[in-house]
C-alpha positions in Angstrom: 58.3 79.4 23.1 56.0 79.7 26.0 57.2 77.4 28.8 53.6 76.3 29.5 53.1 75.3 25.9 52.3 71.6 25.5 55.2 70.0 23.6 53.8 67.2 21.4 56.2 65.8 18.8 55.1 66.1 15.3 54.4 63.1 13.1 56.7 63.3 10.1 55.3 65.0 6.9 51.7 65.3 8.2 51.5 69.0 9.0 51.3 71.4 6.1 52.6 74.9 5.7 51.2 78.0 4.0 53.2 79.8 1.3 54.1 82.5 3.9 55.6 79.9 6.1 52.9 79.7 8.8 51.7 76.1 9.6 48.2 74.9 8.8 46.1 72.1 10.3 46.3 69.0 8.0 43.1 67.5 6.4 43.3 64.4 8.6 42.4 66.4 11.7 39.1 67.6 10.0 38.3 64.0 8.9 38.7 62.9 12.5 36.4 65.7 13.6 33.7 64.2 11.5 34.0 61.1 13.6 33.9 63.0 16.9 30.8 64.8 15.7 29.1 61.4 15.3 30.4 60.1 18.6 29.4 63.1 20.7 26.0 63.3 19.1 25.1 60.0 20.6 26.4 60.9 24.0 24.2 64.0 24.2 21.2 63.1 22.1 19.4 61.4 24.9 19.2 64.8 26.7 17.2 66.1 23.7 14.7 63.2 23.6 14.6 62.4 27.3 10.9 63.0 27.9 9.8 61.2 24.7 12.0 58.2 25.4 10.8 57.9 29.0 7.2 58.1 27.9 7.5 55.3 25.3 9.5 53.0 27.5 7.1 53.8 30.5 10.0 54.7 32.8 10.7 57.8 34.8 12.8 60.7 33.4 15.5 60.0 36.0 15.7 56.4 34.9 15.8 57.4 31.3 18.8 59.6 32.2 20.7 56.4 33.1 21.2 55.9 29.3 23.5 58.9 29.6 25.1 57.6 32.7 25.8 54.1 31.4 27.3 55.5 28.2 29.6 57.8 30.1 30.6 54.8 32.3 31.4 52.8 29.2 33.7 55.7 28.0 35.4 55.7 31.4 36.2 52.0 31.2 36.5 51.8 27.4 39.0 54.6 26.7 42.0 53.4 28.7 41.1 49.7 28.3 40.7 49.8 24.5 43.8 52.0 24.2 45.8 49.3 25.9 44.2 46.4 24.0 44.7 48.0 20.6 48.3 49.3 21.2 49.7 47.0 18.5 47.0 47.5 16.0 47.4 50.2 13.2 45.7 53.3 14.4 43.6 53.6 11.3 42.3 50.1 11.7 41.4 50.8 15.4 39.4 53.9 14.3 37.5 52.0 11.7 36.7 49.1 13.9 35.5 51.4 16.6 33.0 53.1 14.2 31.8 49.6 13.0 31.0 48.6 16.6 29.4 52.0 17.1 27.1 51.5 14.1 26.0 48.0 15.2 25.3 49.3 18.7 23.0 52.0 17.4 21.1 49.5 15.2 20.5 47.4 18.3 19.1 50.4 20.2 16.9 51.4 17.2 15.4 47.9 17.1 15.2 47.2 20.9 12.4 47.8 23.3 13.8 46.3 26.5 15.4 48.9 28.7 18.1 46.5 29.9 19.0 45.7 26.3 19.3 49.4 25.5 21.6 49.9 28.5 23.9 47.1 27.4 24.0 48.3 23.8 24.8 51.8 25.0 27.6 50.5 27.2 29.2 48.5 24.4 28.8 51.4 22.0 30.6 53.6 24.6 33.6 51.2 24.7 34.1 51.7 21.0 33.6 55.5 21.4 36.2 55.7 24.0 38.7 53.9 21.8 38.0 56.2 18.9 38.4 59.4 21.0 41.7 58.2 22.5 43.3 57.4 19.2 41.8 60.4 17.4 43.4 62.8 20.0 46.9 61.3 19.6 46.7 61.2 15.8 45.5 64.8 15.6 48.1 66.2 18.0 51.0 64.4 16.2 49.7 65.4 12.8 49.5 69.1 13.7 53.0 69.2 15.2 54.7 71.1 18.0 53.0 74.3 19.0 49.7 73.4 17.2 48.5 70.5 19.4 45.9 72.5 21.3 44.6 74.0 18.1 44.3 70.5 16.5 42.5 69.1 19.6 40.3 72.2 19.6 39.1 71.2 16.1 38.6 67.6 17.2 36.7 68.9 20.2 34.8 71.4 18.0 33.7 68.4 15.8 32.1 67.0 19.0 30.7 70.4 19.9 29.1 70.7 16.5 27.1 67.7 17.6 25.4 70.0 20.1 24.8 72.6 17.4 23.5 70.2 14.7 23.4 66.6 15.9 21.4 66.9 19.1 18.9 69.5 17.8 18.4 67.6 14.5 18.0 64.4 16.4 15.4 66.0 18.6 13.6 67.4 15.5 13.8 64.0 13.8 12.3 62.3 16.9 9.2 64.5 16.6 8.5 63.1 13.1 10.1 59.6 13.1 10.2 58.8 16.8 13.3 58.6 19.0 14.4 55.5 17.2 14.9 57.4 14.0 17.7 59.4 15.7 19.6 56.2 16.4 19.2 54.9 12.8 20.6 58.2 11.6 23.6 57.9 13.8 24.3 54.4 12.6 24.4 55.7 9.0 26.7 58.6 10.1 29.1 56.1 11.6 29.4 54.2 8.4 30.1 57.4 6.5 32.7 58.4 9.0 34.4 55.0 8.7 34.6 55.4 4.9 36.1 58.9 5.2 38.8 57.6 7.7 39.6 54.7 5.4 40.1 57.1 2.6 42.0 59.9 4.3 43.8 58.7 7.4 47.2 57.3 6.5 47.9 53.7 7.2 51.5 54.2 8.2 51.0 56.3 11.4 52.5 55.2 14.7 54.3 51.8 14.6 53.4 50.0 17.8 55.8 47.0 17.5 58.0 48.3 20.4 55.2 49.5 22.6 54.3 47.6 25.7 51.5 47.9 28.3 54.2 48.1 31.0 55.9 50.9 29.2 52.6 52.9 28.8 51.7 52.4 32.5 55.2 53.5 33.5 54.7 56.8 31.7 51.8 57.8 33.9 53.8 58.8 37.0 53.3 62.6 36.4 51.5 64.4 39.3 50.6 67.1 36.8 48.9 64.5 34.5 46.6 63.4 37.4 45.8 66.9 38.3 44.8 67.6 34.7 42.6 64.4 34.7 40.9 65.6 37.9 40.1 68.9 36.2 38.8 67.0 33.1 36.3 65.2 35.4 35.0 68.2 37.3 34.8 70.7 34.5 32.7 68.3 32.4 30.7 67.0 35.3 29.6 70.5 36.2 28.2 71.2 32.8 26.7 67.7 32.1 25.0 67.6 35.5 22.9 70.5 34.1 22.8 69.6 30.4 21.7 66.0 31.0 18.4 67.3 32.5 18.0 70.5 30.6 14.8 69.5 29.0 12.7 69.1 32.2 14.2 72.4 33.5 13.3 74.3 30.4 9.8 72.7 30.1 8.7 72.7 33.8 10.8 75.5 35.2 11.1 78.1 32.4 7.9 77.3 30.5 9.2 76.4 27.1 7.2 74.0 24.9 8.7 70.7 24.0 9.0 71.7 20.4 11.1 74.7 21.4 13.8 72.7 23.2 15.9 71.9 20.1 16.1 75.6 19.4 17.4 76.4 22.9 19.9 73.5 22.6 21.3 75.1 19.4 22.4 78.0 21.5 24.3 75.7 23.9 25.8 74.0 20.9 26.9 77.2 19.2 28.5 78.4 22.4 30.4 75.2 22.9 31.5 75.1 19.3 32.9 78.6 19.5 34.4 78.0 22.9 36.3 74.9 21.7 37.7 76.8 18.7 38.7 79.8 20.8 40.1 77.6 23.6 42.1 75.6 21.1 43.4 78.7 19.3 44.6 80.4 22.5 45.4 77.3 24.6 49.0 76.8 23.4 50.0 80.3 24.5 48.0 80.7 27.7 46.9 77.2 28.9 46.8 77.8 32.7 45.1 81.2 32.5 42.3 79.9 30.4 41.8 76.7 32.4 41.2 78.9 35.5 38.9 81.5 33.8 36.7 78.8 32.2 35.5 76.9 35.4 35.3 80.1 37.5 33.0 81.7 34.9 31.0 78.5 34.5 30.3 78.4 38.2 28.8 81.9 38.1 26.7 81.1 35.0 25.3 78.0 36.7 24.4 80.0 39.8 22.7 82.6 37.5 20.7 79.8 35.9 19.4 78.8 39.3 18.3 82.3 40.1 16.8 83.1 36.7 15.4 79.7 35.7 11.8 81.2 35.2 12.9 83.9 32.7 13.1 82.8 29.1 15.4 85.3 27.4 18.1 85.2 30.2 17.9 81.4 30.2 18.6 81.3 26.4 21.6 83.6 26.8 23.0 81.8 29.9 22.7 78.3 28.3 24.7 79.6 25.3 27.4 81.1 27.6 27.5 77.8 29.6 28.4 76.0 26.4 31.1 78.6 25.6 32.8 78.6 29.0 31.8 75.2 30.3 33.4 73.2 27.5 35.9 75.7 26.0 38.8 74.5 28.2 38.5 70.9 27.2 40.9 70.9 24.2 43.5 72.7 26.4 43.2 70.1 29.2 43.5 67.3 26.6 46.6 68.9 25.2 48.1 69.3 28.7 47.4 65.7 29.5 49.2 64.4 26.3 52.1 66.7 27.2 52.4 65.6 30.8 52.0 61.9 29.8 54.4 62.3 26.8 56.0 58.9 27.4 52.6 57.3 27.1 50.6 59.6 24.8 47.9 57.1 23.8 47.1 56.0 27.3 47.2 59.7 28.5 44.8 60.7 25.8 42.5 57.8 26.7 42.6 58.7 30.4 41.6 62.3 29.4 38.5 60.8 27.7 37.9 58.7 30.8 38.3 61.8 33.0 35.7 63.8 31.0 33.3 60.9 31.2 33.9 60.0 34.9 32.6 63.5 35.7 29.6 62.8 33.5 28.9 59.5 35.2 28.8 60.9 38.7 27.1 64.2 37.8 24.4 62.7 35.6 23.6 60.0 38.2 23.6 62.6 41.0 21.7 65.0 38.9 18.9 62.5 38.4 18.8 62.0 42.1 18.6 65.7 42.8 15.5 65.9 40.5 13.6 64.0 43.2 14.6 66.4 46.0 12.7 69.6 46.9 15.0 71.5 44.6 13.3 69.9 41.6 14.5 70.8 38.2 17.0 73.3 39.6 18.7 70.5 41.6 21.0 69.4 38.8 22.0 73.0 38.1 23.0 73.7 41.7 24.9 70.4 41.8 26.7 71.4 38.6 27.8 74.7 40.1 29.4 73.0 43.0 31.2 70.5 40.8 32.4 73.2 38.4 33.8 75.1 41.3 35.9 72.1 42.3 37.8 72.4 39.1 39.6 75.5 40.4 41.6 73.3 42.9 43.6 71.3 40.3 43.9 74.0 37.7 45.2 76.6 40.2 47.6 74.0 41.5 48.9 73.3 37.9 49.4 77.1 37.4 51.4 77.3 40.6 53.6 74.4 39.6 54.1 75.9 36.2 55.3 79.2 37.6 57.5 77.4 40.1 59.2 75.6 37.1 59.7 78.9 35.4 61.5 80.3 38.5 63.6 77.2 38.8 64.7 77.3 35.2 65.5 81.0 35.5 67.6 80.3 38.6 69.6 77.5 36.8 70.4 79.9 33.9 71.8 82.4 36.4 
């Protein structure tokens, strides 16, 4: 076994095996991926309808972008908080309740017209989303078993990335015919469907929480490597989302695409992120540290290229697809490492991973909106994203050095 491989204990009798003996991913992981598809669609969908939403609410594009920021802020707070508050609840019940709150929140947004009300609804919805993501990651990793955690989390993450392939572009298309509110009605319906699937397929006898305490979970978070991983979660996602949150004005004002063409360009990003998540999850158990260095280094170069080539349509289409592939491809690996390093508190470690990803989104989307108002204009968020993505190299290189040091120490002990 590779010494860098995350070691997540398997839940009994959940993983399946092919006739030849090789393990397969259990059905429950794919069911959870349906939920993450719904959840991530709502986080990204504002980026696809940003200009339309701002026009109807009579606010600036930068202010409309706060709907992305406040959602990410809710995820930062909600993931660890709800993970602690629901420790003693059955995991299936927590997943279903999270989707129920999610659905109600989207109905409120679909019916509301006051911007403050929309912000509050987005925040509460994000609390539920954070709880779902945290529990889904732990259930998926345990169900897949040792040596398959990154692959299972890659599928969970791919469900979210599929949102950028289908959910966000379809939401953008739907908004052109039914208005932006129609997109939120659709997400409410998807949440109900996801809840029914989870009630049907997720076992009710997963982890027993009777002996779990908040103090015990918090005591399990003393790993330096865990916090380095969380820092990488924040910067790698922040670099991409600083750009993606304001991709519509960049493509319209900078590159010259029409508003109706934006969903088609977003599909390229979604396809890239979907493939990147699957590839990262497939290779992450064997080469976690190598891949977590390659991904942010390449993303930084791609973002710089977008700054330089922002007026050229074909290069922009290709670069945005590559940004999806490299920018988000390491996420399942980082999530798996976090659960591994926080193995005495897997639920809280998973929730902090979600918080880390979204902490980067909060800062980057807010700062990206501010950079739109600078002389850099629509390229401001991209340049900001390149700087943030480059910062990821600090924690991931440190993790790689620590892992190699551990290998040498283990070798020395054997001798």
